[in-house]
N, C-alpha and C positions, 0 to 999 in steps of 0.2 A: 303439786309441782314435782318435777323430777330433778334431783341433784345427783352428784357423784360423791361418795364418801370412800376415800382411799381406793378409787377406781371401780367401785361397785355402785351401780345405779340404785337409788333409793327414792321412794315416793313419800313425800311429806305434805302436810297441810300447807296451803298457800301462805298462811301467816307465820310459818315456822321461823324460829330464830336459832342462832348457833347453839344456845343452851339446850335446845331440843335434841340436836345432833349429839352433843356431849353426853346427855342422858342415855341416848341409844348406845353410844360407844362404851360407857361405863357398864351397862348391862351386858354387852357383847364381850367385854374383856374381864368380866368378873372372875373367871377361872384362870386367867393368865397368871402363872406363878410369879413371874418377875414383877408384874404390876401389883399383884396382891401383896408381895413383900414391900414394895415401895409405898403402897397405901398404908400398910401397918406401921412402917418406920416414920413416915412423914405426915400422915393424916390426909394425904391427897394423892391423886394419881400422877401428878407431875407431867402430864401430857401437854404438848404444844399443839395448837390448832392453826391451820392456814386456810384461808378462803381465797380462791383464785390467785394463789401464790403469795399472798400477804399474810405475815404472821399477825395473828389477832391478839392484842393484849387481853389479859383476863378481865379487865374492867369493862370490856365490850361484849363479853359472852352473853349477857342477858339482853342486850339491846340490839345486837347486830341481826338485822332481818335478812333472811336468805331469799334468793331469787331463783326462778327456774333456770336450770343449766349451770348453777354454781358448782365449782369443784372444791370440795372440802377435804382436807388432808389432816390426819393426826399423826404425830410422831411421838414415840416414847424414848425415854432416856437410854443411853448406852453407857455402860460402865466398863472400865478397863484401862489399860495403859499401854 
């Protein structure tokens, strides 16, 4: 199936779940200095995920099945004041 991840088309297996996208994002952002620091300080990446405009609670990451054409977005924290 084809979905969009932050406006980039991605081909995934038909039975893909959100956790599969999260794993891809973690690999793709492994060298991002801000996220690397956040991971070191908090033990997690602190990213939020949206599927078709809906914020997905972390408890649904493992169970949310994706469908062809879904729009997945991830956002990272912004710090400042």
